[in-house]
PDB file of N, CA, C and O in Angstrom, chain B, residues numbered from 101:
ATOM      1  N   UNK B 101       0.812  -1.204   0.000  1.00  0.00           N
ATOM      2  CA  UNK B 101       0.000   0.000   0.000  1.00  0.00           C
ATOM      3  C   UNK B 101       0.852   1.263   0.000  1.00  0.00           C
ATOM      4  O   UNK B 101       0.377   2.336  -0.376  1.00  0.00           O
ATOM      5  N   UNK B 102       2.091   1.140   0.415  1.00  0.00           N
ATOM      6  CA  UNK B 102       2.956   2.318   0.494  1.00  0.00           C
ATOM      7  C   UNK B 102       3.178   2.958  -0.872  1.00  0.00           C
ATOM      8  O   UNK B 102       3.508   4.141  -0.958  1.00  0.00           O
ATOM      9  N   UNK B 103       2.999   2.184  -1.933  1.00  0.00           N
ATOM     10  CA  UNK B 103       3.198   2.726  -3.278  1.00  0.00           C
ATOM     11  C   UNK B 103       2.089   3.677  -3.692  1.00  0.00           C
ATOM     12  O   UNK B 103       2.271   4.483  -4.605  1.00  0.00           O
ATOM     13  N   UNK B 104       0.937   3.590  -3.026  1.00  0.00           N
ATOM     14  CA  UNK B 104      -0.203   4.428  -3.392  1.00  0.00           C
ATOM     15  C   UNK B 104      -0.087   5.814  -2.783  1.00  0.00           C
ATOM     16  O   UNK B 104       0.409   5.984  -1.669  1.00  0.00           O
ATOM     17  N   UNK B 105      -0.558   6.804  -3.540  1.00  0.00           N
ATOM     18  CA  UNK B 105      -0.601   8.163  -3.002  1.00  0.00           C
ATOM     19  C   UNK B 105      -1.707   8.237  -1.945  1.00  0.00           C
ATOM     20  O   UNK B 105      -2.531   7.331  -1.828  1.00  0.00           O
ATOM     21  N   UNK B 106      -1.709   9.313  -1.193  1.00  0.00           N
ATOM     22  CA  UNK B 106      -2.739   9.504  -0.171  1.00  0.00           C
ATOM     23  C   UNK B 106      -4.128   9.499  -0.810  1.00  0.00           C
ATOM     24  O   UNK B 106      -5.059   8.912  -0.257  1.00  0.00           O
ATOM     25  N   UNK B 107      -4.276  10.143  -1.960  1.00  0.00           N
ATOM     26  CA  UNK B 107      -5.582  10.197  -2.636  1.00  0.00           C
ATOM     27  C   UNK B 107      -5.993   8.812  -3.138  1.00  0.00           C
ATOM     28  O   UNK B 107      -7.162   8.438  -3.044  1.00  0.00           O
ATOM     29  N   UNK B 108      -5.038   8.056  -3.667  1.00  0.00           N
ATOM     30  CA  UNK B 108      -5.356   6.710  -4.128  1.00  0.00           C
ATOM     31  C   UNK B 108      -5.789   5.834  -2.956  1.00  0.00           C
ATOM     32  O   UNK B 108      -6.701   5.020  -3.101  1.00  0.00           O
ATOM     33  N   UNK B 109      -5.160   5.986  -1.820  1.00  0.00           N
ATOM     34  CA  UNK B 109      -5.554   5.240  -0.629  1.00  0.00           C
ATOM     35  C   UNK B 109      -6.957   5.629  -0.188  1.00  0.00           C
ATOM     36  O   UNK B 109      -7.741   4.790   0.255  1.00  0.00           O
ATOM     37  N   UNK B 110      -7.261   6.925  -0.319  1.00  0.00           N
ATOM     38  CA  UNK B 110      -8.597   7.413   0.018  1.00  0.00           C
ATOM     39  C   UNK B 110      -9.652   6.779  -0.892  1.00  0.00           C
ATOM     40  O   UNK B 110     -10.691   6.311  -0.428  1.00  0.00           O
ATOM     41  N   UNK B 111      -9.364   6.775  -2.194  1.00  0.00           N
ATOM     42  CA  UNK B 111     -10.282   6.175  -3.168  1.00  0.00           C
ATOM     43  C   UNK B 111     -10.473   4.699  -2.858  1.00  0.00           C
ATOM     44  O   UNK B 111     -11.600   4.204  -2.863  1.00  0.00           O
ATOM     45  N   UNK B 112      -9.390   3.997  -2.592  1.00  0.00           N
ATOM     46  CA  UNK B 112      -9.471   2.568  -2.311  1.00  0.00           C
ATOM     47  C   UNK B 112     -10.228   2.291  -1.012  1.00  0.00           C
ATOM     48  O   UNK B 112     -10.967   1.311  -0.925  1.00  0.00           O
ATOM     49  N   UNK B 113     -10.052   3.128  -0.024  1.00  0.00           N
ATOM     50  CA  UNK B 113     -10.781   2.972   1.239  1.00  0.00           C
ATOM     51  C   UNK B 113     -12.284   3.122   1.007  1.00  0.00           C
ATOM     52  O   UNK B 113     -13.079   2.374   1.576  1.00  0.00           O
ATOM     53  N   UNK B 114     -12.670   4.075   0.183  1.00  0.00           N
ATOM     54  CA  UNK B 114     -14.091   4.265  -0.122  1.00  0.00           C
ATOM     55  C   UNK B 114     -14.635   3.095  -0.939  1.00  0.00           C
ATOM     56  O   UNK B 114     -15.788   2.699  -0.765  1.00  0.00           O
ATOM     57  N   UNK B 115     -13.814   2.545  -1.825  1.00  0.00           N
ATOM     58  CA  UNK B 115     -14.221   1.355  -2.567  1.00  0.00           C
ATOM     59  C   UNK B 115     -14.447   0.195  -1.606  1.00  0.00           C
ATOM     60  O   UNK B 115     -15.381  -0.589  -1.773  1.00  0.00           O
ATOM     61  N   UNK B 116     -13.590   0.093  -0.604  1.00  0.00           N
ATOM     62  CA  UNK B 116     -13.710  -0.977   0.392  1.00  0.00           C
ATOM     63  C   UNK B 116     -15.000  -0.841   1.193  1.00  0.00           C
ATOM     64  O   UNK B 116     -15.493  -1.824   1.746  1.00  0.00           O
ATOM     65  N   UNK B 117     -15.544   0.361   1.258  1.00  0.00           N
ATOM     66  CA  UNK B 117     -16.832   0.587   1.921  1.00  0.00           C
ATOM     67  C   UNK B 117     -17.999   0.246   1.002  1.00  0.00           C
ATOM     68  O   UNK B 117     -19.158   0.339   1.406  1.00  0.00           O
ATOM     69  N   UNK B 118     -17.693  -0.151  -0.237  1.00  0.00           N
ATOM     70  CA  UNK B 118     -18.727  -0.533  -1.188  1.00  0.00           C
ATOM     71  C   UNK B 118     -19.264   0.614  -2.014  1.00  0.00           C
ATOM     72  O   UNK B 118     -20.288   0.468  -2.681  1.00  0.00           O
ATOM     73  N   UNK B 119     -18.598   1.744  -1.982  1.00  0.00           N
ATOM     74  CA  UNK B 119     -19.082   2.920  -2.712  1.00  0.00           C
ATOM     75  C   UNK B 119     -18.819   2.785  -4.211  1.00  0.00           C
ATOM     76  O   UNK B 119     -17.822   2.199  -4.631  1.00  0.00           O
ATOM     77  N   UNK B 120     -19.722   3.334  -4.995  1.00  0.00           N
ATOM     78  CA  UNK B 120     -19.568   3.369  -6.449  1.00  0.00           C
ATOM     79  C   UNK B 120     -18.635   4.518  -6.831  1.00  0.00           C
ATOM     80  O   UNK B 120     -18.326   5.379  -6.006  1.00  0.00           O
ATOM     81  N   UNK B 121     -18.191   4.521  -8.087  1.00  0.00           N
ATOM     82  CA  UNK B 121     -17.347   5.622  -8.546  1.00  0.00           C
ATOM     83  C   UNK B 121     -18.064   6.962  -8.396  1.00  0.00           C
ATOM     84  O   UNK B 121     -17.446   7.965  -8.038  1.00  0.00           O
ATOM     85  N   UNK B 122     -19.373   6.974  -8.672  1.00  0.00           N
ATOM     86  CA  UNK B 122     -20.145   8.220  -8.571  1.00  0.00           C
ATOM     87  C   UNK B 122     -20.178   8.723  -7.131  1.00  0.00           C
ATOM     88  O   UNK B 122     -20.008   9.919  -6.893  1.00  0.00           O
ATOM     89  N   UNK B 123     -20.394   7.834  -6.174  1.00  0.00           N
ATOM     90  CA  UNK B 123     -20.456   8.285  -4.781  1.00  0.00           C
ATOM     91  C   UNK B 123     -19.070   8.648  -4.253  1.00  0.00           C
ATOM     92  O   UNK B 123     -18.947   9.531  -3.405  1.00  0.00           O
ATOM     93  N   UNK B 124     -18.027   7.978  -4.743  1.00  0.00           N
ATOM     94  CA  UNK B 124     -16.661   8.351  -4.370  1.00  0.00           C
ATOM     95  C   UNK B 124     -16.359   9.746  -4.899  1.00  0.00           C
ATOM     96  O   UNK B 124     -15.795  10.580  -4.191  1.00  0.00           O
ATOM     97  N   UNK B 125     -16.738   9.991  -6.147  1.00  0.00           N
ATOM     98  CA  UNK B 125     -16.517  11.313  -6.750  1.00  0.00           C
ATOM     99  C   UNK B 125     -17.226  12.396  -5.952  1.00  0.00           C
ATOM    100  O   UNK B 125     -16.661  13.461  -5.705  1.00  0.00           O
ATOM    101  N   UNK B 126     -18.456  12.128  -5.551  1.00  0.00           N
ATOM    102  CA  UNK B 126     -19.203  13.111  -4.766  1.00  0.00           C
ATOM    103  C   UNK B 126     -18.549  13.350  -3.405  1.00  0.00           C
ATOM    104  O   UNK B 126     -18.450  14.490  -2.950  1.00  0.00           O
ATOM    105  N   UNK B 127     -18.108  12.280  -2.765  1.00  0.00           N
ATOM    106  CA  UNK B 127     -17.487  12.404  -1.440  1.00  0.00           C
ATOM    107  C   UNK B 127     -16.183  13.191  -1.495  1.00  0.00           C
ATOM    108  O   UNK B 127     -15.854  13.927  -0.564  1.00  0.00           O
ATOM    109  N   UNK B 128     -15.442  13.032  -2.590  1.00  0.00           N
ATOM    110  CA  UNK B 128     -14.139  13.700  -2.709  1.00  0.00           C
ATOM    111  C   UNK B 128     -14.206  14.990  -3.522  1.00  0.00           C
ATOM    112  O   UNK B 128     -13.192  15.651  -3.743  1.00  0.00           O
ATOM    113  N   UNK B 129     -15.412  15.337  -3.962  1.00  0.00           N
ATOM    114  CA  UNK B 129     -15.662  16.503  -4.813  1.00  0.00           C
ATOM    115  C   UNK B 129     -14.712  16.553  -6.019  1.00  0.00           C
ATOM    116  O   UNK B 129     -14.027  17.543  -6.276  1.00  0.00           O
ATOM    117  N   UNK B 130     -14.715  15.426  -6.737  1.00  0.00           N
ATOM    118  CA  UNK B 130     -13.977  15.318  -7.998  1.00  0.00           C
ATOM    119  C   UNK B 130     -14.919  14.682  -9.015  1.00  0.00           C
ATOM    120  O   UNK B 130     -16.030  14.280  -8.669  1.00  0.00           O
ATOM    121  N   UNK B 131     -14.479  14.590 -10.262  1.00  0.00           N
ATOM    122  CA  UNK B 131     -15.309  13.978 -11.290  1.00  0.00           C
ATOM    123  C   UNK B 131     -15.172  12.458 -11.245  1.00  0.00           C
ATOM    124  O   UNK B 131     -14.218  11.920 -10.682  1.00  0.00           O
ATOM    125  N   UNK B 132     -16.144  11.781 -11.848  1.00  0.00           N
ATOM    126  CA  UNK B 132     -16.057  10.329 -11.947  1.00  0.00           C
ATOM    127  C   UNK B 132     -14.845   9.924 -12.781  1.00  0.00           C
ATOM    128  O   UNK B 132     -14.235   8.883 -12.533  1.00  0.00           O
ATOM    129  N   UNK B 133     -14.501  10.741 -13.763  1.00  0.00           N
ATOM    130  CA  UNK B 133     -13.323  10.474 -14.581  1.00  0.00           C
ATOM    131  C   UNK B 133     -12.056  10.476 -13.752  1.00  0.00           C
ATOM    132  O   UNK B 133     -11.157   9.665 -13.973  1.00  0.00           O
ATOM    133  N   UNK B 134     -11.986  11.390 -12.796  1.00  0.00           N
ATOM    134  CA  UNK B 134     -10.827  11.459 -11.908  1.00  0.00           C
ATOM    135  C   UNK B 134     -10.748  10.209 -11.048  1.00  0.00           C
ATOM    136  O   UNK B 134      -9.663   9.666 -10.838  1.00  0.00           O
ATOM    137  N   UNK B 135     -11.883   9.753 -10.553  1.00  0.00           N
ATOM    138  CA  UNK B 135     -11.918   8.516  -9.756  1.00  0.00           C
ATOM    139  C   UNK B 135     -11.442   7.349 -10.620  1.00  0.00           C
ATOM    140  O   UNK B 135     -10.661   6.517 -10.159  1.00  0.00           O
ATOM    141  N   UNK B 136     -11.900   7.284 -11.852  1.00  0.00           N
ATOM    142  CA  UNK B 136     -11.485   6.215 -12.767  1.00  0.00           C
ATOM    143  C   UNK B 136      -9.986   6.247 -13.009  1.00  0.00           C
ATOM    144  O   UNK B 136      -9.342   5.200 -13.062  1.00  0.00           O
ATOM    145  N   UNK B 137      -9.423   7.450 -13.158  1.00  0.00           N
ATOM    146  CA  UNK B 137      -7.971   7.576 -13.353  1.00  0.00           C
ATOM    147  C   UNK B 137      -7.212   7.111 -12.119  1.00  0.00           C
ATOM    148  O   UNK B 137      -6.194   6.429 -12.235  1.00  0.00           O
ATOM    149  N   UNK B 138      -7.697   7.473 -10.951  1.00  0.00           N
ATOM    150  CA  UNK B 138      -7.068   7.003  -9.709  1.00  0.00           C
ATOM    151  C   UNK B 138      -7.140   5.480  -9.632  1.00  0.00           C
ATOM    152  O   UNK B 138      -6.168   4.827  -9.255  1.00  0.00           O
ATOM    153  N   UNK B 139      -8.287   4.922  -9.989  1.00  0.00           N
ATOM    154  CA  UNK B 139      -8.447   3.478  -9.922  1.00  0.00           C
ATOM    155  C   UNK B 139      -7.494   2.784 -10.896  1.00  0.00           C
ATOM    156  O   UNK B 139      -6.905   1.756 -10.564  1.00  0.00           O
ATOM    157  N   UNK B 140      -7.346   3.340 -12.082  1.00  0.00           N
ATOM    158  CA  UNK B 140      -6.400   2.782 -13.048  1.00  0.00           C
ATOM    159  C   UNK B 140      -4.989   2.775 -12.501  1.00  0.00           C
ATOM    160  O   UNK B 140      -4.244   1.812 -12.679  1.00  0.00           O
ATOM    161  N   UNK B 141      -4.627   3.860 -11.834  1.00  0.00           N
ATOM    162  CA  UNK B 141      -3.302   3.960 -11.222  1.00  0.00           C
ATOM    163  C   UNK B 141      -3.142   2.938 -10.097  1.00  0.00           C
ATOM    164  O   UNK B 141      -2.085   2.326  -9.946  1.00  0.00           O
ATOM    165  N   UNK B 142      -4.197   2.763  -9.317  1.00  0.00           N
ATOM    166  CA  UNK B 142      -4.185   1.780  -8.225  1.00  0.00           C
ATOM    167  C   UNK B 142      -3.952   0.385  -8.795  1.00  0.00           C
ATOM    168  O   UNK B 142      -3.132  -0.374  -8.277  1.00  0.00           O
ATOM    169  N   UNK B 143      -4.669   0.052  -9.856  1.00  0.00           N
ATOM    170  CA  UNK B 143      -4.523  -1.271 -10.467  1.00  0.00           C
ATOM    171  C   UNK B 143      -3.099  -1.494 -10.967  1.00  0.00           C
ATOM    172  O   UNK B 143      -2.538  -2.575 -10.794  1.00  0.00           O
ATOM    173  N   UNK B 144      -2.528  -0.483 -11.576  1.00  0.00           N
ATOM    174  CA  UNK B 144      -1.154  -0.586 -12.070  1.00  0.00           C
ATOM    175  C   UNK B 144      -0.174  -0.776 -10.922  1.00  0.00           C
ATOM    176  O   UNK B 144       0.690  -1.651 -10.977  1.00  0.00           O
ATOM    177  N   UNK B 145      -0.306   0.039  -9.887  1.00  0.00           N
ATOM    178  CA  UNK B 145       0.622  -0.025  -8.761  1.00  0.00           C
ATOM    179  C   UNK B 145       0.498  -1.325  -7.972  1.00  0.00           C
ATOM    180  O   UNK B 145       1.470  -1.793  -7.379  1.00  0.00           O
ATOM    181  N   UNK B 146      -0.705  -1.908  -7.968  1.00  0.00           N
ATOM    182  CA  UNK B 146      -0.907  -3.180  -7.272  1.00  0.00           C
ATOM    183  C   UNK B 146      -0.672  -4.370  -8.199  1.00  0.00           C
ATOM    184  O   UNK B 146      -0.829  -5.524  -7.801  1.00  0.00           O
ATOM    185  N   UNK B 147      -0.291  -4.070  -9.449  1.00  0.00           N
ATOM    186  CA  UNK B 147       0.016  -5.086 -10.449  1.00  0.00           C
ATOM    187  C   UNK B 147      -1.154  -6.043 -10.666  1.00  0.00           C
ATOM    188  O   UNK B 147      -0.978  -7.261 -10.701  1.00  0.00           O
ATOM    189  N   UNK B 148      -2.350  -5.470 -10.812  1.00  0.00           N
ATOM    190  CA  UNK B 148      -3.559  -6.254 -11.056  1.00  0.00           C
ATOM    191  C   UNK B 148      -3.911  -6.151 -12.536  1.00  0.00           C
ATOM    192  O   UNK B 148      -4.557  -5.192 -12.959  1.00  0.00           O
ATOM    193  N   UNK B 149      -3.490  -7.124 -13.312  1.00  0.00           N
ATOM    194  CA  UNK B 149      -3.700  -7.096 -14.748  1.00  0.00           C
ATOM    195  C   UNK B 149      -5.109  -7.541 -15.119  1.00  0.00           C
ATOM    196  O   UNK B 149      -5.799  -8.200 -14.341  1.00  0.00           O
ATOM    197  N   UNK B 150      -5.514  -7.165 -16.319  1.00  0.00           N
ATOM    198  CA  UNK B 150      -6.839  -7.483 -16.840  1.00  0.00           C
ATOM    199  C   UNK B 150      -6.973  -8.980 -17.068  1.00  0.00           C
ATOM    200  O   UNK B 150      -6.100  -9.613 -17.661  1.00  0.00           O
ATOM    201  N   UNK B 151      -8.073  -9.533 -16.591  1.00  0.00           N
ATOM    202  CA  UNK B 151      -8.351 -10.957 -16.762  1.00  0.00           C
ATOM    203  C   UNK B 151      -9.856 -11.159 -16.793  1.00  0.00           C
ATOM    204  O   UNK B 151     -10.601 -10.501 -16.066  1.00  0.00           O
ATOM    205  N   UNK B 152     -10.290 -12.071 -17.639  1.00  0.00           N
ATOM    206  CA  UNK B 152     -11.721 -12.374 -17.722  1.00  0.00           C
ATOM    207  C   UNK B 152     -12.215 -13.133 -16.494  1.00  0.00           C
ATOM    208  O   UNK B 152     -13.414 -13.166 -16.220  1.00  0.00           O
ATOM    209  N   UNK B 153     -11.291 -13.739 -15.759  1.00  0.00           N
ATOM    210  CA  UNK B 153     -11.701 -14.602 -14.655  1.00  0.00           C
ATOM    211  C   UNK B 153     -11.654 -13.923 -13.289  1.00  0.00           C
ATOM    212  O   UNK B 153     -11.983 -14.548 -12.281  1.00  0.00           O
ATOM    213  N   UNK B 154     -11.251 -12.657 -13.240  1.00  0.00           N
ATOM    214  CA  UNK B 154     -11.172 -11.966 -11.948  1.00  0.00           C
ATOM    215  C   UNK B 154     -11.805 -10.583 -12.026  1.00  0.00           C
ATOM    216  O   UNK B 154     -11.914  -9.990 -13.099  1.00  0.00           O
ATOM    217  N   UNK B 155     -12.211 -10.091 -10.884  1.00  0.00           N
ATOM    218  CA  UNK B 155     -12.737  -8.741 -10.761  1.00  0.00           C
ATOM    219  C   UNK B 155     -11.658  -7.906 -10.071  1.00  0.00           C
ATOM    220  O   UNK B 155     -11.406  -8.064  -8.876  1.00  0.00           O
ATOM    221  N   UNK B 156     -11.026  -7.017 -10.839  1.00  0.00           N
ATOM    222  CA  UNK B 156      -9.895  -6.263 -10.307  1.00  0.00           C
ATOM    223  C   UNK B 156     -10.298  -5.328  -9.179  1.00  0.00           C
ATOM    224  O   UNK B 156      -9.489  -5.058  -8.291  1.00  0.00           O
ATOM    225  N   UNK B 157     -11.507  -4.837  -9.191  1.00  0.00           N
ATOM    226  CA  UNK B 157     -11.962  -3.967  -8.109  1.00  0.00           C
ATOM    227  C   UNK B 157     -11.984  -4.748  -6.787  1.00  0.00           C
ATOM    228  O   UNK B 157     -11.538  -4.249  -5.753  1.00  0.00           O
ATOM    229  N   UNK B 158     -12.502  -5.963  -6.838  1.00  0.00           N
ATOM    230  CA  UNK B 158     -12.535  -6.803  -5.638  1.00  0.00           C
ATOM    231  C   UNK B 158     -11.110  -7.143  -5.190  1.00  0.00           C
ATOM    232  O   UNK B 158     -10.808  -7.098  -3.998  1.00  0.00           O
ATOM    233  N   UNK B 159     -10.245  -7.480  -6.130  1.00  0.00           N
ATOM    234  CA  UNK B 159      -8.856  -7.791  -5.785  1.00  0.00           C
ATOM    235  C   UNK B 159      -8.141  -6.597  -5.160  1.00  0.00           C
ATOM    236  O   UNK B 159      -7.356  -6.757  -4.225  1.00  0.00           O
ATOM    237  N   UNK B 160      -8.411  -5.404  -5.676  1.00  0.00           N
ATOM    238  CA  UNK B 160      -7.803  -4.198  -5.107  1.00  0.00           C
ATOM    239  C   UNK B 160      -8.293  -3.972  -3.679  1.00  0.00           C
ATOM    240  O   UNK B 160      -7.503  -3.635  -2.797  1.00  0.00           O
ATOM    241  N   UNK B 161      -9.576  -4.153  -3.450  1.00  0.00           N
ATOM    242  CA  UNK B 161     -10.137  -3.991  -2.109  1.00  0.00           C
ATOM    243  C   UNK B 161      -9.551  -5.038  -1.154  1.00  0.00           C
ATOM    244  O   UNK B 161      -9.230  -4.723  -0.008  1.00  0.00           O
ATOM    245  N   UNK B 162      -9.413  -6.273  -1.622  1.00  0.00           N
ATOM    246  CA  UNK B 162      -8.805  -7.305  -0.786  1.00  0.00           C
ATOM    247  C   UNK B 162      -7.367  -6.939  -0.431  1.00  0.00           C
ATOM    248  O   UNK B 162      -6.947  -7.136   0.709  1.00  0.00           O
ATOM    249  N   UNK B 163      -6.618  -6.417  -1.373  1.00  0.00           N
ATOM    250  CA  UNK B 163      -5.239  -5.986  -1.089  1.00  0.00           C
ATOM    251  C   UNK B 163      -5.245  -4.877  -0.043  1.00  0.00           C
ATOM    252  O   UNK B 163      -4.392  -4.849   0.844  1.00  0.00           O
ATOM    253  N   UNK B 164      -6.211  -3.960  -0.147  1.00  0.00           N
ATOM    254  CA  UNK B 164      -6.340  -2.876   0.830  1.00  0.00           C
ATOM    255  C   UNK B 164      -6.626  -3.446   2.231  1.00  0.00           C
ATOM    256  O   UNK B 164      -6.001  -3.049   3.214  1.00  0.00           O
ATOM    257  N   UNK B 165      -7.558  -4.360   2.296  1.00  0.00           N
ATOM    258  CA  UNK B 165      -7.954  -4.924   3.582  1.00  0.00           C
ATOM    259  C   UNK B 165      -6.834  -5.736   4.237  1.00  0.00           C
ATOM    260  O   UNK B 165      -6.730  -5.801   5.462  1.00  0.00           O
ATOM    261  N   UNK B 166      -6.010  -6.345   3.406  1.00  0.00           N
ATOM    262  CA  UNK B 166      -4.877  -7.120   3.916  1.00  0.00           C
ATOM    263  C   UNK B 166      -3.734  -6.233   4.394  1.00  0.00           C
ATOM    264  O   UNK B 166      -2.847  -6.662   5.132  1.00  0.00           O
ATOM    265  N   UNK B 167      -3.788  -4.969   3.942  1.00  0.00           N
ATOM    266  CA  UNK B 167      -2.783  -3.999   4.362  1.00  0.00           C
ATOM    267  C   UNK B 167      -1.545  -4.125   3.591  1.00  0.00           C
ATOM    268  O   UNK B 167      -0.595  -3.378   3.822  1.00  0.00           O
TER     269      UNK B 167
END
């Protein structure tokens, strides 16, 4: 988690609460596009590649919860 910026950690924490991109954007007063960009960065930094058999959002949240 140390690789993530403070804002990326904030976004991931809100995702862990089950919030949608729209509600995260509202909570952080940013656009949904900005949330999507943060999420893309999170996926890259956590090395979560695209796969048909996994949900990267869930994997990112699990990584967050594991610390």
